[in-house]
NUVOVEX-24732 format. One line per field, with one value per residue: residue number from 1; residue in one letter; x, y, z of N, C-alpha, C, O in turn. Coordinates in steps of 0.02 Angstrom, whole numbers, plus 50000, padded with zeros to 5 digits. Example, Ala and Ser with C-alpha at 12.3 -4.5 7.8 and 13.67 -1.06 7.14 Angstrom:
NUVOVEX-24732
pos: 1  2
code: A  S
nu: 50660  50642
nv: 49716  49888
nw: 50390  50354
cau: 50615  50684
cav: 49775  49947
caw: 50390  50357
cu: 50660  50645
cv: 49835  50002
cw: 50390  50394
ou: 50712  50670
ov: 49834  50057
ow: 50423  50402
END
This chain:
NUVOVEX-24732
pos: 1  2  3  4  5  6  7  8  9  10  11  12  13  14  15  16  17  18  19  20  21  22  23  24  25  26  27  28  29  30  31  32  33  34  35  36  37  38  39  40  41  42  43  44  45  46  47  48  49  50  51  52  53  54  55  56  57  58  59  60  61  62  63  64  65  66  67  68  69  70  71  72  73  74  75  76  77  78  79  80  81  82  83  84  85  86  87  88  89  90  91  92  93  94  95  96  97  98  99  100  101  102  103  104  105  106  107  108  109  110  111  112  113  114  115  116  117  118  119  120  121  122  123  124  125  126  127  128  129  130  131  132
code: M  K  K  N  L  L  F  T  A  L  F  T  A  A  V  A  L  G  V  T  G  C  G  T  T  D  S  G  S  S  E  P  A  K  P  A  E  E  T  K  A  A  I  P  I  P  A  D  S  P  F  A  K  I  K  T  G  M  S  M  A  E  V  Y  S  L  I  G  Q  P  A  D  T  S  H  H  I  T  G  K  S  F  I  P  Y  Y  Y  G  G  D  T  H  R  M  E  A  I  Y  K  G  Q  G  R  I  V  F  S  P  R  N  A  F  T  S  D  M  E  V  I  E  I  N  Y  D  P  K  E  P  G  Y  N  Q
nu: 49479  49546  49628  49517  49495  49579  49605  49487  49500  49611  49567  49462  49519  49619  49501  49461  49575  49590  49464  49481  49573  49565  49484  49499  49635  49806  49775  49661  49529  49395  49439  49543  49710  49793  49885  50059  50071  49966  49906  50017  50007  49946  50054  50017  50009  50109  50087  50168  50263  50322  50235  50128  50046  50022  49902  49753  49731  49836  49906  50095  50181  50111  50141  50305  50346  50280  50352  50474  50595  50614  50729  50739  50657  50538  50490  50339  50232  50035  49917  49815  49866  49880  49747  49669  49604  49591  49562  49591  49632  49777  49860  50006  50126  50192  50325  50381  50535  50575  50678  50658  50547  50442  50363  50278  50123  50117  49987  49953  49791  49720  49727  49748  49856  50008  49986  50018  49947  49920  49908  49913  49993  50118  50178  50338  50437  50556  50596  50742  50751  50787  50774  50748
nv: 49626  49496  49586  49611  49498  49431  49546  49541  49414  49393  49478  49435  49310  49400  49426  49326  49282  49351  49342  49199  49220  49269  49265  49118  49090  49043  48908  48888  48946  49055  49173  49325  49313  49366  49469  49452  49510  49569  49414  49381  49382  49469  49563  49584  49721  49769  49802  49879  49932  50066  50108  50064  50188  50254  50286  50270  50422  50497  50674  50664  50749  50740  50591  50605  50665  50604  50467  50475  50530  50417  50287  50261  50337  50299  50349  50346  50340  50319  50237  50352  50473  50459  50502  50599  50774  50716  50779  50720  50616  50506  50542  50465  50373  50380  50286  50270  50214  50122  50035  49886  49892  49908  49993  50153  50199  50364  50458  50582  50690  50796  50832  50996  51008  51005  50897  50757  50602  50462  50319  50147  50037  49961  49837  49756  49668  49619  49693  49783  49927  50011  50051  49908
nw: 47536  47600  47700  47796  47824  47874  47983  48057  48102  48175  48280  48367  48399  48511  48575  48631  48682  48790  48876  48914  48988  49108  49250  49335  49468  49505  49605  49556  49629  49587  49647  49679  49689  49853  49912  49988  50070  50150  50198  50294  50468  50575  50718  50861  50953  51110  51270  51308  51242  51151  51034  51063  51099  50997  50888  50739  50631  50704  50699  50596  50685  50812  50806  50811  50915  51025  51012  50992  50821  50693  50635  50491  50336  50200  50074  49935  49768  49762  49665  49654  49627  49491  49444  49363  49394  49536  49696  49815  49991  49998  49901  49893  49985  50181  50280  50415  50502  50643  50721  50797  50814  50725  50591  50527  50441  50355  50267  50194  50218  50147  49987  49997  50097  50173  50284  50372  50427  50529  50473  50458  50565  50598  50699  50725  50798  50735  50661  50558  50564  50445  50302  50158
cau: 49456  49597  49640  49459  49495  49650  49595  49430  49560  49665  49503  49413  49592  49638  49467  49461  49640  49575  49421  49512  49678  49539  49440  49546  49705  49855  49741  49618  49483  49409  49445  49601  49758  49779  49970  50094  50075  49897  49938  50034  49966  49981  50097  49975  50053  50126  50058  50227  50277  50301  50198  50038  50028  49996  49825  49767  49703  49869  49976  50154  50201  50108  50193  50351  50336  50297  50401  50544  50611  50617  50788  50735  50610  50532  50418  50324  50180  49990  49889  49792  49918  49870  49684  49653  49586  49588  49601  49576  49709  49810  49899  50075  50136  50281  50321  50448  50539  50575  50719  50660  50477  50420  50330  50233  50116  50066  49966  49903  49725  49694  49785  49771  49887  50061  49969  50018  49902  49937  49839  49928  50051  50148  50220  50370  50503  50626  50598  50795  50775  50814  50737  50781
cav: 49568  49474  49628  49631  49429  49456  49596  49485  49341  49405  49528  49359  49283  49428  49431  49232  49255  49397  49320  49147  49240  49295  49209  49097  49106  48968  48887  48853  48971  49128  49215  49355  49301  49395  49487  49410  49586  49534  49336  49380  49388  49553  49540  49645  49796  49755  49864  49935  49952  50131  50113  50068  50256  50279  50295  50319  50474  50547  50694  50647  50797  50714  50541  50612  50709  50528  50398  50516  50490  50374  50275  50274  50302  50269  50356  50298  50385  50320  50263  50383  50511  50482  50499  50668  50813  50711  50817  50689  50626  50459  50509  50475  50374  50408  50241  50295  50143  50114  49964  49815  49918  49903  50043  50176  50207  50402  50485  50658  50702  50801  50865  51056  50991  50923  50862  50666  50588  50385  50260  50113  50024  49889  49813  49699  49661  49614  49755  49785  49977  50040  50036  49886
caw: 47563  47633  47764  47829  47841  47935  48059  48093  48128  48237  48340  48379  48458  48545  48622  48665  48737  48853  48888  48920  49007  49157  49309  49407  49520  49508  49640  49511  49626  49569  49701  49666  49748  49903  49920  50024  50151  50194  50222  50340  50520  50611  50791  50911  50980  51157  51297  51361  51161  51106  50971  51097  51108  50925  50846  50667  50628  50730  50627  50608  50749  50852  50846  50841  51004  51089  51024  50922  50755  50645  50604  50433  50303  50154  50034  49863  49770  49764  49620  49647  49616  49437  49440  49335  49444  49585  49753  49881  50002  49973  49831  49914  50095  50185  50300  50467  50511  50698  50707  50832  50818  50660  50545  50544  50376  50330  50203  50177  50233  50066  49921  50003  50146  50192  50344  50380  50464  50541  50422  50476  50614  50572  50731  50692  50831  50705  50583  50535  50552  50379  50209  50121
cu: 49482  49635  49577  49487  49530  49648  49554  49449  49563  49620  49484  49499  49612  49560  49467  49506  49603  49505  49431  49572  49578  49470  49468  49626  49723  49807  49694  49534  49460  49396  49524  49646  49782  49874  50006  50071  50014  49888  49960  50014  49993  50005  50051  50025  50062  50104  50113  50275  50256  50245  50114  50012  49985  49928  49828  49742  49765  49910  50058  50174  50173  50161  50256  50376  50311  50338  50460  50537  50630  50717  50793  50689  50607  50459  50404  50244  50122  49987  49844  49808  49910  49803  49686  49609  49567  49612  49587  49629  49753  49851  49993  50089  50212  50276  50379  50445  50582  50634  50705  50589  50424  50405  50270  50206  50085  50059  49943  49856  49704  49758  49814  49828  49947  50041  49978  49956  49953  49865  49858  49988  50048  50211  50267  50433  50565  50636  50692  50817  50790  50787  50786  50781
cv: 49554  49501  49611  49546  49416  49501  49548  49437  49355  49453  49478  49333  49323  49440  49359  49228  49306  49369  49255  49158  49240  49256  49163  49100  49054  48922  48841  48891  49031  49178  49266  49328  49372  49409  49479  49457  49557  49471  49330  49407  49443  49530  49575  49651  49767  49815  49924  49952  50052  50139  50096  50152  50285  50263  50308  50364  50530  50575  50665  50669  50747  50625  50553  50625  50641  50469  50413  50511  50451  50352  50287  50294  50298  50294  50315  50346  50307  50285  50318  50465  50527  50483  50589  50718  50763  50754  50782  50663  50562  50464  50486  50416  50396  50345  50279  50223  50174  50028  49948  49855  49892  49983  50080  50201  50280  50415  50533  50650  50729  50820  50929  51053  50972  50891  50798  50637  50468  50365  50187  50103  49957  49831  49752  49687  49658  49662  49782  49868  50018  50024  50011  49846
cw: 47622  47700  47819  47873  47906  47992  48088  48148  48198  48308  48363  48433  48511  48625  48646  48701  48809  48893  48939  48986  49108  49218  49332  49405  49496  49556  49605  49548  49592  49611  49688  49726  49780  49904  49967  50108  50186  50209  50279  50380  50564  50686  50823  50950  51063  51207  51307  51293  51150  51089  50997  51104  51036  50916  50784  50675  50651  50693  50662  50655  50789  50863  50831  50913  51057  51088  50987  50844  50738  50616  50515  50393  50235  50120  49959  49882  49760  49663  49598  49635  49533  49387  49410  49387  49510  49642  49822  49916  49967  49917  49834  49998  50138  50271  50361  50491  50564  50714  50777  50855  50785  50620  50546  50479  50381  50257  50245  50178  50161  50036  49950  50054  50145  50270  50333  50436  50462  50485  50444  50497  50601  50640  50714  50714  50788  50675  50607  50545  50496  50322  50170  50035
ou: 49466  49663  49589  49495  49516  49685  49574  49430  49535  49638  49508  49516  49626  49564  49481  49505  49597  49504  49400  49603  49563  49419  49448  49665  49685  49803  49684  49482  49505  49349  49572  49632  49790  49916  49979  50061  50014  49842  49938  49993  50051  49975  50048  50068  50010  50104  50108  50323  50204  50204  50061  49952  49937  49906  49874  49718  49761  49949  50075  50197  50214  50200  50284  50415  50326  50357  50493  50488  50680  50755  50839  50645  50660  50402  50439  50215  50147  50027  49834  49764  49924  49799  49707  49575  49514  49672  49573  49683  49762  49875  50033  50061  50266  50233  50419  50397  50616  50609  50731  50574  50374  50448  50217  50250  50030  50094  49922  49841  49676  49817  49874  49855  49956  50082  49948  49931  49988  49809  49806  50036  50004  50263  50241  50482  50617  50694  50704  50876  50810  50784  50837  50833
ov: 49576  49465  49599  49538  49399  49496  49514  49425  49338  49458  49487  49345  49293  49454  49356  49189  49286  49385  49252  49116  49192  49225  49172  49110  49014  48872  48781  48878  49064  49217  49227  49322  49424  49364  49511  49443  49528  49471  49289  49462  49454  49484  49623  49614  49738  49872  49985  49989  50085  50172  50108  50164  50322  50214  50340  50368  50588  50544  50652  50626  50704  50608  50499  50596  50636  50433  50372  50492  50433  50391  50315  50255  50293  50274  50271  50368  50252  50297  50332  50508  50581  50472  50633  50685  50782  50768  50812  50675  50567  50416  50491  50425  50420  50357  50320  50186  50225  49972  49983  49849  49862  50026  50054  50228  50279  50400  50534  50601  50692  50823  50941  51108  50919  50863  50774  50670  50434  50385  50155  50134  49915  49801  49701  49689  49689  49676  49798  49885  50074  49965  50038  49827
ow: 47677  47742  47878  47934  47963  48042  48136  48205  48251  48367  48419  48490  48563  48685  48706  48749  48867  48952  48993  49018  49144  49204  49390  49359  49469  49520  49614  49517  49566  49611  49690  49786  49747  49898  50013  50167  50241  50250  50320  50364  50582  50714  50785  50974  51081  51185  51312  51302  51144  51120  50968  51114  51028  50947  50758  50731  50633  50656  50720  50692  50806  50908  50837  50951  51116  51134  50955  50813  50769  50588  50484  50410  50203  50129  49933  49932  49753  49617  49539  49636  49507  49327  49448  49425  49536  49645  49874  49890  49906  49886  49788  50053  50120  50313  50337  50501  50556  50714  50820  50914  50806  50629  50562  50446  50408  50208  50303  50144  50120  50055  49945  50057  50114  50306  50285  50481  50424  50469  50450  50474  50595  50626  50692  50677  50800  50659  50666  50539  50513  50304  50148  50009
END
């Protein structure tokens, strides 16, 4: 009997903490906080920049033939790589880092090919050129 009562009390406390822990951010609003990357204003790409030639959907080979090899690259997996039986794209990403230009983000088109396509262009004239 005491075990049932203890279990019920612990379960009720866990549910109460779970319910009250959700709902608002530090600012008191009910909207989730945006990551720092999204709040940073995007810098428009100047027409004379090599990045102006790049469009989303281009292959990695096309980008490298247009503007050359990057100074450095960075790779990471995404949450989609943990979904069982997921055969779509965007299971990992690769960033090509260009000194004084910014970063170009590539993702695979689907799970059955090694082709990577541009999904994001981040122009930043202050880019140091190496992964930090």
